[in-house]
C-alpha positions in Angstrom: 131.7 27.8 46.0 128.6 25.6 45.6 125.1 26.7 45.2 125.2 29.5 47.8 127.8 32.1 46.7 126.7 35.0 49.0 124.5 35.3 52.1 124.7 38.5 54.0 122.7 41.1 56.1 122.9 44.8 55.5 121.4 47.6 57.5 119.8 50.6 56.0 122.4 53.4 55.4 125.0 51.1 57.0 123.8 52.2 60.3 125.1 50.2 63.3 124.2 52.2 66.4 120.5 52.6 67.4 118.5 53.9 70.3 115.8 52.2 72.4 112.4 52.7 70.7 113.9 53.1 67.3 113.2 50.8 64.3 116.0 48.9 62.6 115.6 48.0 58.9 117.8 46.4 56.2 118.0 43.7 53.6 119.0 40.0 53.4 120.9 39.2 50.2 121.2 35.7 48.8 123.4 35.0 45.7 123.1 31.6 44.2 125.2 29.8 41.5 122.5 27.1 41.1 118.8 26.9 42.0 118.2 26.1 45.6 115.1 24.5 47.2 114.1 25.9 50.5 111.3 25.5 53.0 111.5 29.2 54.2 113.8 32.1 54.7 113.5 33.7 58.1 115.0 36.8 59.7 115.3 37.1 63.5 116.2 40.1 65.7 117.0 39.6 69.4 118.7 41.1 72.4 119.9 39.4 75.5 122.4 39.5 78.4 124.6 36.5 79.3 127.0 36.2 82.2 129.5 33.5 83.3 132.0 32.7 86.0 134.9 32.2 83.5 136.7 34.8 81.6 135.6 35.2 78.0 133.4 32.2 78.2 130.2 32.1 76.1 128.6 29.2 77.9 126.4 31.5 79.9 125.5 30.4 83.4 122.7 33.0 83.5 120.8 34.8 80.8 118.3 37.7 80.5 116.4 38.3 77.3 115.0 41.7 76.3 113.3 40.9 73.0 113.2 38.2 70.3 111.3 38.8 67.0 111.2 36.6 63.9 109.6 37.2 60.4 109.5 35.1 57.3 110.6 36.8 54.1 110.2 33.9 51.7 108.0 30.8 51.6 108.6 27.3 50.5 109.8 27.0 46.9 112.9 27.1 44.7 115.2 30.0 44.5 116.5 30.6 41.0 120.1 31.2 40.1 121.2 34.8 40.7 120.9 37.4 43.4 117.8 37.7 45.6 117.1 40.5 48.1 114.7 40.4 51.0 113.9 43.5 53.1 113.1 43.4 56.8 112.2 45.8 59.6 112.0 45.5 63.4 111.1 47.7 66.3 113.5 47.9 69.3 111.8 48.1 72.7 112.2 51.3 74.6 113.3 49.4 77.7 116.3 47.7 76.2 119.6 48.5 78.0 122.8 49.8 76.4 125.1 47.3 74.7 128.0 46.1 76.8 130.9 43.7 76.5 133.0 42.6 79.5 135.2 39.8 80.7 132.4 37.9 82.4 129.3 38.9 80.5 127.8 40.7 77.5 124.7 42.5 76.4 124.3 41.5 72.7 122.0 42.7 70.0 122.0 41.0 66.6 120.0 40.2 63.4 120.2 36.7 62.1 118.9 35.1 58.8 118.1 31.4 58.2 117.6 29.5 55.0 115.6 26.4 56.0 116.2 23.7 53.4 114.4 20.3 52.9 115.4 17.2 54.9 118.9 15.9 54.5 120.1 19.2 53.1 122.4 21.8 54.6 120.8 24.8 56.3 122.5 28.2 56.0 122.8 30.9 58.7 124.3 34.3 58.9 124.1 37.1 61.5 125.1 40.7 62.0 125.4 42.6 65.3 124.3 46.1 66.0 124.8 48.3 69.0 122.2 50.0 71.3 123.0 53.2 73.1 120.6 54.5 75.7 121.9 58.0 76.5 122.5 58.8 80.2 121.8 62.4 80.9 123.9 63.4 83.9 121.5 66.3 84.7 118.8 63.7 85.6 121.0 61.7 88.0 120.0 62.4 91.7 122.4 64.3 93.9 124.8 65.0 91.0 125.6 68.6 91.7 128.5 69.8 93.8 131.9 68.3 94.6 132.7 64.8 95.7 135.1 64.8 98.8 136.4 62.3 101.3 139.0 62.1 104.1 140.8 59.3 105.9 143.2 59.2 108.9 145.4 56.2 109.3 148.1 55.2 111.7 150.9 53.0 110.3 153.7 51.0 111.7 157.2 50.0 110.6 158.8 46.8 111.9 156.1 46.4 114.5 156.8 50.0 115.9 154.2 52.7 115.6 155.8 55.6 113.6 153.0 58.1 113.0 149.7 59.1 111.3 148.8 60.1 107.8 145.8 62.4 107.2 144.6 62.3 103.6 141.8 64.5 102.1 140.8 64.6 98.5 138.0 65.8 96.2 136.9 66.1 92.6 135.4 69.3 91.4 132.3 67.5 90.0 130.4 64.2 90.4 129.6 63.5 86.8 131.7 63.5 83.6 131.4 62.5 79.9 134.2 61.0 77.7 136.7 63.7 76.8 136.1 65.8 79.9 138.8 66.4 82.6 138.5 65.3 86.2 140.2 67.8 88.4 141.6 66.1 91.6 142.8 68.0 94.6 144.5 66.1 97.5 145.8 67.3 100.8 148.3 65.0 102.6 149.5 65.7 106.1 152.4 63.5 107.1 152.4 63.5 111.0 155.3 61.0 111.2 159.0 60.9 111.1 159.2 59.0 107.9 158.7 60.1 104.3 155.8 58.6 102.4 155.8 57.0 99.0 154.6 58.6 95.8 151.0 59.9 95.6 148.7 58.5 92.9 145.2 59.2 91.5 143.5 56.6 89.3 140.2 56.4 87.5 138.7 53.0 88.3 135.9 50.8 86.8 134.2 48.1 88.8 131.8 45.8 87.0 129.7 43.4 89.1 128.2 40.3 87.5 125.2 39.1 89.5 125.7 35.3 89.5 125.0 33.1 92.4 128.2 34.3 93.9 128.7 37.8 92.5 131.8 38.4 90.4 133.6 41.8 90.7 135.8 42.9 87.8 138.0 45.9 88.8 140.4 47.5 86.5 142.3 50.8 86.2 141.3 53.0 83.4 143.8 55.9 83.8 146.4 56.8 86.4 148.5 59.8 87.3 151.3 60.0 89.9 152.9 62.6 92.1 155.8 63.0 94.5 156.4 62.1 98.1 155.5 63.9 101.3 158.4 64.5 103.7 158.2 63.7 107.4 156.2 66.2 109.3 155.1 68.1 106.2 151.7 68.9 104.7 151.3 69.0 100.9 148.5 70.0 98.6 148.5 68.1 95.3 146.4 69.0 92.2 146.2 66.7 89.2 143.9 66.1 86.1 142.6 62.9 84.5 141.1 62.9 81.0 138.1 60.6 80.7 138.5 58.1 77.8 135.6 56.6 75.9 133.8 54.4 78.4 130.5 52.6 78.9 128.0 54.7 80.9 127.6 54.1 84.6 124.0 53.0 84.5 122.7 50.0 82.4 119.0 50.8 83.0 116.9 47.7 82.2 119.7 45.2 83.0 119.5 43.2 86.2 122.7 41.1 85.7 125.4 43.6 85.2 126.2 46.7 87.3 128.9 49.3 86.3 130.5 51.8 88.8 133.2 54.4 88.5 135.3 56.0 91.1 138.6 58.0 91.6 141.1 56.3 93.9 143.6 58.6 95.7 146.4 56.7 97.5 149.9 56.7 98.7 152.3 54.0 97.5 153.6 53.6 101.1 152.2 53.5 103.7 149.0 51.9 102.3 146.6 54.8 102.7 143.7 55.1 100.2 140.3 56.7 99.7 137.7 56.6 96.9 135.6 59.3 95.3 132.5 57.9 93.5 131.6 59.6 90.2 129.2 59.0 87.2 130.1 58.6 83.6 127.4 59.6 81.2 126.7 60.7 77.7 125.1 64.2 78.3 127.4 66.5 80.3 126.2 68.6 83.2 124.6 71.9 82.2 125.2 74.7 84.7 122.0 76.4 83.5 120.0 73.3 84.7 121.6 73.4 88.2 118.8 73.8 90.8 118.9 77.0 92.7 119.2 77.0 96.4 115.8 77.1 98.2 114.9 80.5 99.4 115.3 80.8 103.1 112.1 81.2 105.1 111.1 84.8 105.8 112.4 86.3 109.0 110.2 87.6 111.7 111.1 91.1 110.7 109.5 90.7 107.4 106.3 89.1 108.8 103.6 91.6 109.6 102.8 91.5 113.3 99.3 90.5 114.3 97.0 92.8 116.3 97.6 91.0 119.5 101.4 91.3 119.0 101.1 95.0 118.4 99.0 95.4 121.5 101.5 93.5 123.6 104.4 95.5 122.4 102.6 98.7 122.9 101.6 97.9 126.4 105.1 96.7 127.2 106.6 99.9 126.0 104.1 102.2 127.7 105.5 103.8 130.9 102.6 102.9 133.1 102.8 101.4 136.5 100.7 98.4 137.2 98.1 98.9 140.1 99.6 98.2 143.5 97.7 97.1 146.5 97.3 99.7 149.2 99.9 99.4 152.0 98.7 98.2 155.3 98.8 101.0 157.9 100.8 100.7 161.0 98.9 100.2 164.3 97.8 103.4 166.0 98.0 104.1 169.7 95.5 106.9 169.5 93.5 108.9 167.0 95.5 111.4 165.1 94.8 114.2 162.6 94.8 113.7 158.9 97.8 116.0 158.5 99.9 114.1 161.0 99.0 110.7 159.5 100.5 111.7 156.2 103.9 112.3 157.8 104.0 109.3 160.0 106.2 106.5 158.8 104.7 103.2 157.7 106.1 99.9 156.6 106.5 99.3 152.9 103.9 97.0 151.2 104.3 93.3 151.7 104.5 92.7 147.9 107.7 94.7 147.6 111.1 94.5 149.2 112.7 97.9 149.7 116.5 98.2 148.9 119.2 100.6 147.9 118.5 100.1 144.2 114.7 100.1 144.4 112.2 97.4 145.2 112.3 94.0 143.4 109.2 92.0 142.6 108.2 89.5 145.2 104.6 88.8 143.9 104.1 86.1 141.3 101.3 88.2 139.8 103.9 90.6 138.4 106.4 88.1 136.9 105.4 89.0 133.3 105.6 92.8 133.8 108.6 94.9 132.9 111.2 94.8 135.6 112.4 98.3 134.8 109.2 99.6 136.3 110.6 99.1 139.8 114.3 99.9 139.2 115.8 103.1 140.6 115.8 106.1 138.3 119.5 106.3 138.8 119.9 103.1 136.8 118.8 104.8 133.5 120.8 107.4 131.6 117.7 108.4 129.6 114.1 107.5 129.6 111.7 109.1 127.0 109.1 111.3 128.7 110.6 111.0 132.2 112.6 113.5 134.2 114.7 112.4 137.1 116.6 115.4 138.8 120.0 114.5 140.1 121.5 116.1 143.2 118.8 118.7 143.3 117.1 120.0 146.4 113.3 120.4 146.2 112.1 123.9 145.9 108.7 125.3 146.4 105.5 123.5 147.2 106.7 120.3 145.5 109.2 119.8 148.4 106.3 118.9 150.7 105.9 115.2 151.0 102.1 115.7 150.7 102.3 116.6 147.1 100.3 114.8 144.5 101.3 111.4 143.3 103.6 110.5 146.3 103.4 108.2 149.3 104.8 108.9 152.7 106.6 105.5 152.7 110.3 105.6 152.0 111.4 103.7 148.9 107.9 103.5 147.4 107.9 106.7 145.5 106.1 106.5 142.2 108.5 106.6 139.2 105.9 107.7 136.6 103.5 110.7 136.4 99.8 110.2 136.9 97.9 108.8 133.9 95.3 111.5 133.8 97.6 114.4 134.7 97.9 117.0 132.0 100.7 119.0 133.6 104.2 117.7 134.1 105.2 117.3 137.7 108.8 117.2 138.7 109.7 114.2 140.8 111.6 115.4 143.9 113.8 113.2 145.9 111.9 111.5 148.8 113.1 112.7 152.2 112.4 111.1 155.6 109.8 112.9 157.7 110.9 115.4 160.3 109.8 114.0 163.7 110.9 117.1 165.7 108.1 119.2 164.1 105.4 116.6 164.4 102.9 117.1 167.2 102.3 113.4 167.6 103.6 110.8 168.3 106.4 111.7 170.7 107.5 108.1 170.7 109.5 106.2 168.1 107.6 104.5 165.3 107.0 100.7 165.7 109.7 98.4 164.4 109.6 97.2 160.8 109.1 93.5 161.6 106.2 94.3 164.0 104.4 96.5 161.4 104.8 93.7 158.8 103.4 91.0 161.1 100.5 93.2 162.0 
């Protein structure tokens, strides 16, 4: 066996998986059958990523280094016959990505030991790999909560003839999974054609992208389940489950050369209809207790206390008060008349109002923000608090006179509300036209309506 009988590296407690920011320690053992002269014994710890364009090729076209540390455990001298042990310890950077090994690239971590011998002598080298695992907590992934769904509508042809349309909808019940969990896939297929489809299938896919000058995409199927066919003109709902096997995590944080993605592919064997549902594979499963609650809806206007101005506006709007009206223009007089007769003489309605069968409607822009019910006929209401509108009653007593308080001699302009300062309730009689036969003056007919308005 020569001078060197054993040269190996051992990690403390035979540990092989470490985390970023953790220290790695161990020993280098040298067993000699004869004395050996050496210039130094060194131990190196490094981590790097290498990618290539050829499958399983170690001649890397691009590399990325994460750390590289070297210590000397023995100086120049002669090692005696027997077994020698040299301890070492290194600190792993907190930014180092998780170990990975693919067809076109790797993320490698290793500890190497060197025995540097004098000139013209053989050097000795040994190495031991270890693995780094940076846990991916799915609860910290943005937009991870909820279901992942998609839909596709595709027309297909058979022998250059259009035969129909396929509508495919599918979803997964979550967006993140850990190895050992079950992906629940639900698919709805509507065959709007006259031909049966091929079998349905759902697959868990992995796509690894290697960022060379021309990116290389390595896509492979991790697991696949298959269903039946969909007959012509039928709609089928299909449910299936996929168990997640041990897989590398979705994110290689800290690595710029390799990108890993996972998705569920739902498809039909024929015609070629397919959709994808992106998911995340992590190390810490989703915790429903950490699910963010829905944001509280903004308080409604009913819960918001009204301001003083709002209260005043609502109070004035609900108050049964009539806005001030301009005095009507009197009709032209042919001769002086008594006060009593003038009250019974007909006059034109005010220019601001238009008299009609259902009451006057507002014509003045100054009243556009007032309540329209103030000028609506009393017959339009079945009930109004504080008001009394007699129906089909003949006026009795002094209130039957058109000269009573709160009334105008003009037809159609009767006040709908009692006086503001009145302390007694006054019944509102129906307004009757004046009796011209009992009037002393005038003996002639009143002026036309248009003439009185123009005047």
